[in-house]
C-alpha positions as CSV (number, residue, x, y, z in Angstrom):
1,M,-66.6,-31.2,47.3
2,Y,-69.7,-33.2,48.2
3,N,-72.0,-30.8,46.4
4,M,-69.9,-30.8,43.3
5,L,-69.9,-34.6,43.1
6,K,-73.6,-34.9,44.0
7,G,-75.3,-32.0,42.2
8,S,-75.4,-29.4,39.6
9,Y,-73.1,-26.4,40.0
10,T,-74.4,-24.3,37.1
11,E,-77.8,-23.3,35.8
12,S,-77.3,-25.2,32.5
13,D,-79.7,-28.0,31.7
14,S,-77.0,-29.8,29.6
15,P,-75.2,-32.9,30.9
16,Y,-72.2,-30.7,31.3
17,G,-73.9,-28.3,33.7
18,N,-75.9,-30.9,35.5
19,Y,-75.0,-34.4,36.4
20,E,-76.4,-37.4,34.6
21,S,-74.2,-39.7,36.6
22,D,-73.0,-39.2,40.2
23,Q,-70.8,-42.2,40.1
24,Y,-67.1,-41.1,40.0
25,E,-63.7,-42.7,39.6
26,F,-60.7,-41.3,41.3
27,I,-57.6,-40.6,39.1
28,P,-54.7,-40.3,41.6
29,D,-51.8,-39.7,39.0
30,L,-53.3,-36.8,37.0
31,S,-51.4,-33.5,36.8
32,I,-52.8,-30.4,35.3
33,K,-51.0,-27.1,35.1
34,Y,-52.2,-24.0,33.4
35,E,-51.8,-20.2,33.3
36,L,-54.6,-17.7,33.6
37,T,-53.7,-14.2,32.5
38,T,-55.9,-11.1,33.0
39,D,-55.2,-7.5,32.1
40,T,-53.4,-7.0,35.4
41,E,-52.6,-10.4,36.9
42,K,-51.1,-13.8,36.0
43,F,-52.0,-17.0,37.8
44,E,-50.2,-20.3,37.7
45,I,-52.7,-23.0,38.7
46,E,-51.8,-26.6,39.4
47,H,-54.0,-29.6,40.1
48,S,-53.0,-33.1,41.3
49,C,-55.5,-35.9,41.0
50,A,-59.2,-35.6,40.0
51,F,-62.5,-37.3,40.1
52,I,-64.2,-38.1,36.7
53,N,-67.7,-39.4,36.4
54,T,-68.4,-42.7,34.7
55,L,-70.0,-41.0,31.6
56,K,-66.8,-38.9,31.2
57,T,-68.8,-35.7,31.0
58,R,-67.5,-34.1,34.2
59,I,-64.1,-33.9,35.8
60,V,-63.4,-32.4,39.2
61,P,-59.7,-31.7,39.6
62,I,-58.2,-31.1,43.0
63,Q,-56.0,-28.0,43.3
64,D,-52.5,-28.4,44.6
65,N,-52.1,-27.3,48.3
66,S,-55.7,-28.3,48.9
67,P,-56.4,-30.0,52.3
68,L,-57.9,-32.8,50.3
69,I,-54.4,-33.8,49.1
70,K,-52.2,-35.6,51.6
71,T,-48.6,-34.5,51.6
72,E,-46.1,-36.3,53.7
């Protein structure tokens, strides 16, 4: 998580591949659900909450069931 928020995670030189801002805001009430289908498998992926940088060029969603999400 730290590396994703502090550095580049692709080889792209664009603002989307590398950070121009490492200042993030936490969005606690964001929910994302999508399906990924391959030739042989289907995945249902859900995210709860995310970090978004102040330039709005990068979002780092947190996957459901991640240890980063507290469940009580």
